[in-house]
C-alpha positions, 0 to 999 in steps of 0.5 A: 499499499503506496502511502502519500505523505501530508503537506501544509502551507508555508506560513509566509508564502504559501510553499507546500511543506510536509508535514512529517516529524523531523527526527535527530539522533542526539548522542544515541538518543532519538529526538523528534521535532515538529516539521516548520513552519516555513520554508528554508528562504522564509526561515532564512528571511525571518533570521534575517529580519530578526538579527537587523531588529536586535541591531537596530535596537542596540542602536537605538540604545546606544543613541540614548547613551550619545544624545541627551533626552532633549535631542533624541526626537525632533521634529524635522519639519519645524527646522529652516529649510537649509537645515532640512535639506542638508538632512535630505542630502547627507551623506554618512560616507562622506569625509567632510563634516557640516557646519551650521552658524546662526542666531540662537532658536534656529534648531542649529543643535537638533539639526546637528544631533539629527545628522549625528544620529543618521551617521550612528544609525548606519554603524559609525562610532560617533560622539557628541560634546559642546566646546563647554565639555572639552575646556572642562576635560582639557582643565581635569585631564591631568586631575589625579583624585578618583573619579566616582562618578564610575561604578567600581567593576566587581568582575574585573575588580579594577581600580577606579579610574582618576577623573584625569584618566576618565577625562583623557579617554573622552578627549581621546575619543573625540580624536578617533571617533567616525563622526563627532559634533561639537556643540556651541563653539565659542561659549566656553571659557577661554583658555591656552588650556582648551585652546590647545586641546580644540586645536589637537582634535581638530588637527587629529580629526582632520589628518585622519579625514574624520569629519566633524559636526560643529554648531556656532552662535557668533560670526567667524571673525568673533571666533578668531578674536577669542583664540590666540594668534598662533592657533586662531587662524588654524582652528579657523581653516580646520573648521570652515575647509574640512566642512559644508558649512550653512549660513543660516539667515 
């Protein structure tokens, strides 16, 4: 008597699948599993979609660590048209940064974080800072006190890093990440130490074709006057010549 195996449709595409269970020899024991509900192609597609979803969730979780809550969700339609156009044409693979200059209240910071997010979501290593933070880190990088803001790692039993070590580590991130955002250029209290650090960050990045996004409220001439004669022009040149500059009305 001929036996005919029954079939069932693939849940995704409808392809006929056998209903016969699958038996596997597991170290001498036979284990039986029900037949799959999807064909090989659909199972592969589902697995790819699952991995893509997990990656997207991981990137979104990481973004919440990078961007302040204020800049995580933005209404792009409220941006000036120049900034909307910049977002529309933004190429994360470019080695040219983007500079945004304009008065307060023109969504410069929000647009800058949106640009940075787009680079982050396609897999680039990004970081966000402000000119004020760079100045603070520059001032603290030789501080030998323990950095109590970092929890003790009970697994590795490593000692707490110093405040200076934490500052140097973050400054190094600014020099090496694929995309860096420096918000509110010129708002920091000027000192030779933070001027040297800013120049070092920009010089390292431009030398390695690493793009920078920056925002500025004042004119380029005023920014130049804030720095010493030795570094004012080199700093400004690295900001302007290695970025597409958007001048808001």
